[in-house]
C-alpha positions as CSV (number, residue, x, y, z in Angstrom):
1,M,-28.5,-72.3,-111.3
2,K,-31.7,-74.3,-110.7
3,K,-34.2,-73.3,-108.1
4,L,-34.2,-75.3,-104.9
5,P,-36.6,-78.2,-105.0
6,I,-37.9,-77.7,-101.5
7,L,-40.3,-74.9,-100.4
8,L,-39.6,-73.6,-97.0
9,A,-42.5,-72.1,-95.1
10,G,-41.7,-73.6,-91.7
11,M,-39.4,-72.3,-89.0
12,T,-37.5,-73.5,-85.9
13,L,-37.9,-71.5,-82.8
14,F,-36.0,-71.5,-79.6
15,G,-34.8,-68.9,-77.1
16,S,-36.7,-66.0,-75.5
17,A,-39.8,-64.3,-76.8
18,Q,-37.6,-61.5,-78.2
19,A,-35.3,-63.7,-80.3
20,T,-36.2,-66.3,-82.9
21,V,-33.5,-68.5,-84.3
22,Y,-34.2,-70.2,-87.6
23,Q,-32.2,-73.4,-88.4
24,F,-31.7,-75.2,-91.6
25,D,-29.8,-78.1,-93.2
26,F,-28.5,-77.9,-96.7
27,T,-26.8,-79.9,-99.4
28,A,-24.6,-78.5,-102.2
29,K,-22.3,-79.7,-105.0
30,I,-18.9,-78.1,-105.8
31,Q,-18.7,-77.0,-109.4
32,E,-15.6,-74.9,-109.7
33,M,-12.2,-74.6,-107.9
34,V,-9.1,-72.4,-108.2
35,E,-5.7,-72.2,-106.5
36,F,-3.3,-69.3,-106.5
37,S,0.2,-68.8,-105.1
38,P,1.4,-65.2,-104.6
39,Q,5.0,-66.4,-104.2
40,T,5.2,-67.8,-107.7
41,F,2.3,-65.7,-109.2
42,S,0.8,-68.9,-110.6
43,G,-2.5,-70.6,-110.3
44,G,-5.8,-71.1,-112.0
45,A,-8.6,-73.6,-112.2
46,V,-8.0,-77.0,-110.6
47,A,-9.9,-80.3,-110.2
48,S,-9.0,-80.7,-106.5
49,S,-7.0,-79.1,-103.7
50,S,-5.5,-80.4,-100.5
51,L,-4.2,-77.0,-99.4
52,S,-6.5,-76.9,-96.4
53,G,-5.2,-80.3,-95.2
54,S,-8.2,-82.3,-96.5
55,T,-8.9,-83.0,-100.2
56,V,-11.7,-80.9,-101.8
57,S,-12.6,-81.7,-105.3
58,V,-15.0,-80.6,-108.1
59,G,-18.1,-82.8,-107.9
60,D,-17.9,-83.3,-104.1
61,Q,-21.2,-83.3,-102.3
62,L,-21.5,-81.2,-99.2
63,T,-23.8,-81.3,-96.3
64,G,-24.2,-78.4,-94.0
65,H,-26.2,-76.5,-91.4
66,F,-26.9,-72.8,-90.9
67,S,-28.9,-70.7,-88.5
68,Y,-29.7,-67.0,-88.1
69,D,-30.9,-65.1,-85.1
70,T,-33.5,-62.4,-85.7
71,A,-32.3,-60.5,-82.6
72,T,-28.9,-59.8,-84.2
73,G,-28.0,-56.1,-84.3
74,V,-27.3,-54.1,-87.4
75,F,-23.6,-53.8,-88.3
76,S,-23.8,-51.7,-91.5
77,H,-26.0,-50.4,-94.4
78,F,-24.9,-50.1,-98.0
79,G,-26.8,-49.8,-101.3
80,G,-30.0,-51.3,-100.0
81,S,-28.1,-54.1,-98.2
82,T,-28.0,-54.5,-94.5
83,M,-25.3,-56.5,-92.6
84,Y,-26.2,-58.0,-89.2
85,S,-23.5,-59.1,-86.8
86,A,-23.1,-59.5,-83.0
87,P,-20.7,-61.7,-81.0
88,A,-23.5,-63.2,-78.8
89,A,-26.0,-63.8,-81.6
90,Q,-26.9,-67.4,-82.5
91,N,-25.8,-67.3,-86.1
92,S,-23.9,-70.3,-87.4
93,L,-22.7,-72.0,-90.6
94,D,-20.7,-75.2,-91.1
95,A,-20.3,-77.8,-93.8
96,S,-18.7,-81.2,-94.3
97,I,-17.7,-83.5,-97.1
98,G,-18.0,-87.2,-96.6
99,G,-18.7,-86.7,-92.9
100,A,-15.5,-84.7,-92.4
101,S,-16.0,-81.0,-91.4
102,I,-14.3,-78.4,-93.6
103,S,-14.6,-75.8,-90.8
104,L,-11.3,-74.4,-89.5
105,G,-10.1,-76.3,-86.5
106,N,-8.8,-74.6,-83.3
107,A,-10.1,-71.2,-84.5
108,N,-9.0,-68.3,-82.3
109,Y,-11.4,-66.0,-84.2
110,S,-14.8,-66.8,-85.6
111,S,-17.6,-64.6,-86.7
112,T,-20.9,-65.4,-88.5
113,N,-22.7,-62.6,-90.2
114,V,-26.0,-62.3,-92.1
115,Q,-26.6,-60.0,-95.1
116,V,-30.1,-59.0,-96.3
117,A,-30.7,-57.0,-99.5
118,N,-34.1,-55.8,-100.6
119,N,-34.4,-54.2,-104.0
120,S,-30.7,-53.3,-103.7
121,A,-29.4,-50.6,-106.0
122,A,-26.0,-52.3,-105.9
123,L,-27.6,-55.5,-107.3
124,G,-29.8,-53.8,-109.9
125,G,-32.9,-53.9,-107.8
126,A,-32.5,-57.6,-106.9
127,D,-33.0,-59.3,-103.5
128,S,-30.5,-61.4,-101.7
129,F,-30.0,-63.3,-98.5
130,G,-26.6,-64.6,-97.3
131,I,-24.9,-66.0,-94.3
132,A,-21.1,-66.2,-94.0
133,N,-18.6,-67.5,-91.4
134,V,-15.0,-66.1,-91.3
135,S,-12.5,-67.8,-89.0
136,A,-8.8,-67.8,-88.4
137,N,-6.2,-69.6,-86.3
138,A,-2.4,-69.5,-86.1
139,Y,-2.0,-71.2,-89.5
140,A,-4.7,-70.1,-91.8
141,S,-7.9,-68.1,-92.4
142,Q,-11.1,-69.3,-94.0
143,M,-14.4,-68.2,-95.2
144,M,-17.5,-70.1,-96.1
145,A,-20.9,-68.7,-97.2
146,V,-24.3,-69.6,-98.4
147,S,-26.1,-67.1,-100.7
148,F,-29.5,-66.8,-102.2
149,F,-30.3,-64.4,-105.1
150,D,-33.6,-63.2,-106.7
151,K,-33.2,-61.0,-109.8
152,S,-36.9,-60.1,-109.8
153,G,-36.7,-58.4,-106.4
154,L,-39.8,-60.1,-105.1
155,A,-38.4,-62.6,-102.7
156,L,-38.1,-60.1,-99.8
157,S,-40.2,-57.2,-98.7
158,A,-37.7,-55.5,-96.4
159,S,-34.0,-55.5,-95.4
160,T,-34.8,-56.5,-91.9
161,M,-34.0,-60.0,-90.6
162,P,-36.7,-62.1,-92.3
163,D,-39.3,-64.5,-90.9
164,Q,-40.3,-67.7,-92.6
165,L,-38.1,-67.4,-95.6
166,D,-39.2,-69.1,-98.8
167,F,-35.9,-70.1,-100.3
168,A,-37.7,-71.5,-103.4
169,S,-38.6,-68.0,-104.4
170,F,-34.9,-67.2,-105.0
171,G,-33.7,-68.0,-108.5
172,Q,-30.1,-68.8,-107.6
173,S,-28.4,-70.3,-104.6
174,S,-24.7,-70.8,-104.1
175,F,-22.1,-72.1,-101.6
176,Y,-18.6,-70.5,-101.4
177,Y,-15.5,-71.6,-99.6
178,T,-12.0,-70.0,-99.4
179,Y,-8.9,-71.0,-97.5
180,S,-5.6,-69.0,-97.2
181,S,-2.3,-70.2,-95.6
182,N,-0.7,-67.7,-93.2
183,A,2.8,-69.1,-94.0
184,T,2.8,-69.0,-97.8
185,H,-0.4,-66.9,-98.4
186,A,-1.4,-69.6,-100.9
187,M,-5.1,-69.6,-101.5
188,M,-7.8,-72.0,-102.7
189,G,-11.4,-71.3,-103.5
190,A,-14.4,-73.4,-104.3
191,N,-18.0,-72.7,-105.2
192,G,-21.1,-74.5,-106.2
193,A,-24.9,-74.7,-106.1
194,L,-27.2,-75.7,-103.3
195,T,-29.3,-78.7,-104.1
196,S,-31.6,-78.7,-101.1
197,V,-32.5,-76.7,-98.0
198,T,-34.7,-78.2,-95.2
199,V,-35.9,-77.0,-91.9
200,T,-33.8,-78.5,-89.1
201,P,-36.1,-80.5,-86.7
202,M,-35.7,-79.4,-83.1
203,P,-36.6,-81.4,-79.9
204,A,-39.4,-80.0,-77.8
205,P,-38.0,-77.3,-75.4
206,V,-37.2,-78.5,-71.8
207,P,-39.0,-76.4,-69.2
208,E,-36.8,-74.1,-67.2
209,P,-36.2,-74.8,-63.5
210,E,-38.4,-71.8,-62.6
211,T,-41.3,-73.5,-64.5
212,Y,-41.0,-76.6,-62.3
213,V,-40.9,-74.4,-59.1
214,M,-44.1,-72.6,-60.1
215,L,-45.8,-75.9,-61.0
216,L,-44.9,-77.4,-57.6
217,A,-46.0,-74.3,-55.8
218,G,-49.3,-74.5,-57.6
219,L,-49.8,-78.1,-56.7
220,A,-49.0,-77.4,-53.1
221,A,-51.5,-74.6,-53.0
222,L,-54.2,-76.9,-54.4
223,A,-53.4,-79.6,-51.9
224,W,-53.6,-77.2,-49.0
225,K,-56.9,-75.8,-50.2
226,T,-58.3,-79.4,-50.5
227,R,-57.3,-80.3,-46.9
228,R,-59.1,-77.2,-45.5
229,R,-62.4,-78.3,-47.1
């Protein structure tokens, strides 16, 4: 797959001094799709699918957003790859086609995890960065993921949560989406390549109420000192 056309050296910061949340917008194009029914043991490549309730087709252009929180705790280690996951962490991933979200509605379970691999033995010494959301409700379960891969192993210097990622240094980038019905266990899957990633612009942070209190107290002290002169 082609390298992303946009070099990312910027970052978006909000939250406390201990936590940095990086946020990005992306675009992608679906290149392959499959469907499978375990009830009839049939399936294979398809041009489109409406199993999830909305039609998804090869060639569709997606727009999406993801963020990752550097304060997220370590969930597991394996083969040079580290998984980061925490319920309160500000990690997120969502995507839409034609303005319609493909995220699972009314989810009673949702978890977004980040995986970082530096010179991973399981990947033949390659680097990778990925973020995935798994969700479920009474009717279905769903997974979507964005993944970046660098065969040379030079994109990352550690398996810690990265700062100022340069996504253009990864040779491959992919988007994955799967949907499974709870009633029939029928499944559909789609994957494609990312076509752009850009830093999400954020508004200037609004001062906390405590900041205003301190400011007013300072102004009052200055006024009192001026009156005493």
